[in-house]
C-alpha atoms as an extended CHARMM CRD file, in Angstrom:
* protein
*
       100  EXT
         1         1  MET       CA             41.5200000000      -18.0610000000       27.8910000000  PROA      1               0.0000000000
         2         2  LYS       CA             39.5770000000      -16.9730000000       30.9690000000  PROA      2               0.0000000000
         3         3  GLN       CA             38.0770000000      -14.0850000000       28.9770000000  PROA      3               0.0000000000
         4         4  ASN       CA             36.5870000000      -16.4580000000       26.4280000000  PROA      4               0.0000000000
         5         5  GLN       CA             35.1750000000      -18.6540000000       29.2070000000  PROA      5               0.0000000000
         6         6  TRP       CA             33.2330000000      -15.9290000000       31.0060000000  PROA      6               0.0000000000
         7         7  MET       CA             31.9920000000      -14.5250000000       27.7060000000  PROA      7               0.0000000000
         8         8  SER       CA             30.8040000000      -17.9860000000       26.6260000000  PROA      8               0.0000000000
         9         9  LEU       CA             29.0750000000      -18.5060000000       29.9630000000  PROA      9               0.0000000000
        10        10  LEU       CA             27.3960000000      -15.1000000000       29.6830000000  PROA      10              0.0000000000
        11        11  GLY       CA             26.2070000000      -16.0120000000       26.1880000000  PROA      11              0.0000000000
        12        12  LEU       CA             24.7880000000      -19.2700000000       27.5380000000  PROA      12              0.0000000000
        13        13  ALA       CA             23.0290000000      -17.3920000000       30.3620000000  PROA      13              0.0000000000
        14        14  ASN       CA             21.6250000000      -15.0040000000       27.7580000000  PROA      14              0.0000000000
        15        15  ARG       CA             20.2090000000      -17.8800000000       25.6920000000  PROA      15              0.0000000000
        16        16  ALA       CA             18.7090000000      -19.3010000000       28.9040000000  PROA      16              0.0000000000
        17        17  ARG       CA             17.0900000000      -15.8800000000       29.4990000000  PROA      17              0.0000000000
        18        18  LYS       CA             18.8810000000      -15.5270000000       32.8410000000  PROA      18              0.0000000000
        19        19  ILE       CA             20.3530000000      -12.0640000000       32.2570000000  PROA      19              0.0000000000
        20        20  ILE       CA             19.0880000000       -8.5480000000       31.7310000000  PROA      20              0.0000000000
        21        21  SER       CA             21.0240000000       -5.5990000000       30.3230000000  PROA      21              0.0000000000
        22        22  GLY       CA             20.6010000000       -1.8680000000       30.6310000000  PROA      22              0.0000000000
        23        23  GLU       CA             21.0020000000        0.5060000000       33.5500000000  PROA      23              0.0000000000
        24        24  GLU       CA             17.3680000000        1.0220000000       34.5930000000  PROA      24              0.0000000000
        25        25  LEU       CA             16.3480000000       -2.6360000000       34.2360000000  PROA      25              0.0000000000
        26        26  THR       CA             19.4160000000       -3.6920000000       36.2050000000  PROA      26              0.0000000000
        27        27  VAL       CA             18.6200000000       -1.2680000000       39.0440000000  PROA      27              0.0000000000
        28        28  LYS       CA             15.0650000000       -2.6950000000       39.2150000000  PROA      28              0.0000000000
        29        29  GLN       CA             16.4140000000       -6.2590000000       39.3910000000  PROA      29              0.0000000000
        30        30  ILE       CA             18.8420000000       -5.2920000000       42.1740000000  PROA      30              0.0000000000
        31        31  GLN       CA             16.0410000000       -3.6670000000       44.1650000000  PROA      31              0.0000000000
        32        32  SER       CA             13.7030000000       -6.6250000000       43.7040000000  PROA      32              0.0000000000
        33        33  GLY       CA             16.3930000000       -9.0460000000       44.9120000000  PROA      33              0.0000000000
        34        34  LYS       CA             16.4810000000      -11.0390000000       41.6620000000  PROA      34              0.0000000000
        35        35  ALA       CA             20.0240000000      -10.0840000000       40.6290000000  PROA      35              0.0000000000
        36        36  TYR       CA             22.8150000000      -12.3980000000       41.8140000000  PROA      36              0.0000000000
        37        37  LEU       CA             25.7240000000      -10.6900000000       40.0410000000  PROA      37              0.0000000000
        38        38  ILE       CA             26.2490000000       -7.4270000000       38.1760000000  PROA      38              0.0000000000
        39        39  LEU       CA             28.7820000000       -7.0720000000       35.3740000000  PROA      39              0.0000000000
        40        40  LEU       CA             29.8060000000       -3.4480000000       34.8480000000  PROA      40              0.0000000000
        41        41  SER       CA             32.0810000000       -2.2610000000       32.0520000000  PROA      41              0.0000000000
        42        42  ALA       CA             35.2310000000       -0.3920000000       33.0190000000  PROA      42              0.0000000000
        43        43  ASP       CA             34.4070000000        2.3490000000       30.4940000000  PROA      43              0.0000000000
        44        44  ALA       CA             30.9770000000        3.1560000000       31.9580000000  PROA      44              0.0000000000
        45        45  SER       CA             30.3270000000        6.8070000000       32.7900000000  PROA      45              0.0000000000
        46        46  ALA       CA             31.1010000000        8.0260000000       36.2990000000  PROA      46              0.0000000000
        47        47  ASN       CA             27.3850000000        8.5330000000       37.0280000000  PROA      47              0.0000000000
        48        48  THR       CA             26.4290000000        5.0300000000       35.8980000000  PROA      48              0.0000000000
        49        49  THR       CA             29.3190000000        3.4500000000       37.7960000000  PROA      49              0.0000000000
        50        50  LYS       CA             28.3650000000        5.2810000000       40.9910000000  PROA      50              0.0000000000
        51        51  LYS       CA             24.6620000000        4.4850000000       40.6470000000  PROA      51              0.0000000000
        52        52  ILE       CA             25.2090000000        0.7560000000       40.0290000000  PROA      52              0.0000000000
        53        53  THR       CA             27.9540000000        0.2660000000       42.6430000000  PROA      53              0.0000000000
        54        54  ASP       CA             25.9450000000        2.1600000000       45.2870000000  PROA      54              0.0000000000
        55        55  LYS       CA             22.8650000000       -0.0040000000       44.6000000000  PROA      55              0.0000000000
        56        56  CYS       CA             24.9880000000       -3.1670000000       44.6880000000  PROA      56              0.0000000000
        57        57  ASN       CA             26.5500000000       -2.1720000000       47.9990000000  PROA      57              0.0000000000
        58        58  SER       CA             23.2720000000       -1.2150000000       49.6670000000  PROA      58              0.0000000000
        59        59  TYR       CA             21.4670000000       -4.3850000000       48.4850000000  PROA      59              0.0000000000
        60        60  GLU       CA             24.5540000000       -6.5920000000       48.9920000000  PROA      60              0.0000000000
        61        61  VAL       CA             24.7450000000       -7.7650000000       45.3790000000  PROA      61              0.0000000000
        62        62  PRO       CA             28.2600000000       -8.6420000000       44.1560000000  PROA      62              0.0000000000
        63        63  TYR       CA             29.5720000000       -6.8910000000       41.0730000000  PROA      63              0.0000000000
        64        64  LYS       CA             32.5380000000       -7.3730000000       38.7810000000  PROA      64              0.0000000000
        65        65  ILE       CA             34.2280000000       -4.9250000000       36.4380000000  PROA      65              0.0000000000
        66        66  VAL       CA             34.8980000000       -6.1870000000       32.9010000000  PROA      66              0.0000000000
        67        67  GLU       CA             37.2700000000       -4.6580000000       30.3190000000  PROA      67              0.0000000000
        68        68  ASN       CA             34.8570000000       -2.6790000000       28.1620000000  PROA      68              0.0000000000
        69        69  ARG       CA             31.2920000000       -2.2820000000       26.9160000000  PROA      69              0.0000000000
        70        70  HSD       CA             32.0510000000       -3.9100000000       23.5600000000  PROA      70              0.0000000000
        71        71  LEU       CA             33.1340000000       -7.2200000000       25.1560000000  PROA      71              0.0000000000
        72        72  LEU       CA             30.0100000000       -7.2220000000       27.3250000000  PROA      72              0.0000000000
        73        73  GLY       CA             27.7590000000       -6.6150000000       24.3180000000  PROA      73              0.0000000000
        74        74  GLN       CA             29.6170000000       -9.1300000000       22.1570000000  PROA      74              0.0000000000
        75        75  ALA       CA             29.2030000000      -11.8270000000       24.8220000000  PROA      75              0.0000000000
        76        76  ILE       CA             25.4040000000      -11.5370000000       24.6460000000  PROA      76              0.0000000000
        77        77  GLY       CA             25.2220000000      -10.9730000000       20.9010000000  PROA      77              0.0000000000
        78        78  LYS       CA             24.1940000000       -7.3200000000       21.0570000000  PROA      78              0.0000000000
        79        79  GLU       CA             25.8250000000       -3.9470000000       20.5960000000  PROA      79              0.0000000000
        80        80  ALA       CA             27.8620000000       -2.3370000000       23.3470000000  PROA      80              0.0000000000
        81        81  ARG       CA             26.3640000000       -2.9230000000       26.8050000000  PROA      81              0.0000000000
        82        82  VAL       CA             27.5140000000       -1.0530000000       29.9190000000  PROA      82              0.0000000000
        83        83  VAL       CA             25.8120000000       -3.1550000000       32.5840000000  PROA      83              0.0000000000
        84        84  VAL       CA             24.4090000000       -6.6950000000       32.7300000000  PROA      84              0.0000000000
        85        85  ALA       CA             22.5980000000       -8.3910000000       35.6270000000  PROA      85              0.0000000000
        86        86  VAL       CA             22.8420000000      -12.1800000000       36.0380000000  PROA      86              0.0000000000
        87        87  LEU       CA             19.4960000000      -13.4910000000       37.3370000000  PROA      87              0.0000000000
        88        88  ASP       CA             20.5350000000      -17.0630000000       38.1580000000  PROA      88              0.0000000000
        89        89  ASP       CA             22.5500000000      -18.1310000000       41.2050000000  PROA      89              0.0000000000
        90        90  GLY       CA             24.3820000000      -20.9640000000       39.4110000000  PROA      90              0.0000000000
        91        91  PHE       CA             25.4820000000      -18.7950000000       36.4910000000  PROA      91              0.0000000000
        92        92  ALA       CA             26.4970000000      -16.0230000000       38.9230000000  PROA      92              0.0000000000
        93        93  LYS       CA             28.6910000000      -18.3060000000       41.0700000000  PROA      93              0.0000000000
        94        94  LYS       CA             30.4710000000      -19.7860000000       38.0450000000  PROA      94              0.0000000000
        95        95  MET       CA             30.9310000000      -16.3050000000       36.5270000000  PROA      95              0.0000000000
        96        96  VAL       CA             32.5740000000      -15.0510000000       39.7400000000  PROA      96              0.0000000000
        97        97  THR       CA             35.0830000000      -17.9210000000       39.6690000000  PROA      97              0.0000000000
        98        98  LEU       CA             35.9310000000      -17.1870000000       36.0240000000  PROA      98              0.0000000000
        99        99  LEU       CA             36.3040000000      -13.4270000000       36.6130000000  PROA      99              0.0000000000
       100       100  ASP       CA             38.4910000000      -13.7160000000       39.7380000000  PROA      100             0.0000000000
């Protein structure tokens, strides 16, 4: 049930235009301080995982690992997505509680 809840919330955040997907755009949002939470798929490449987690750690942005890229893409109504940045504090806090 929890899986459906975080996916629904991510879809809602997407419709509210409070998320961004894609590796380069996510890195820019982390650096600019606009990202409140990063969702990274467990099946991301080693390079992508290292790049995103290193950026998150250096800029103190929390991140969560989700099952796979297909779930992440499905939640926002797109194809497979490896990384998604949540750009709203409220959505990010609720997402963390659902993913813990």
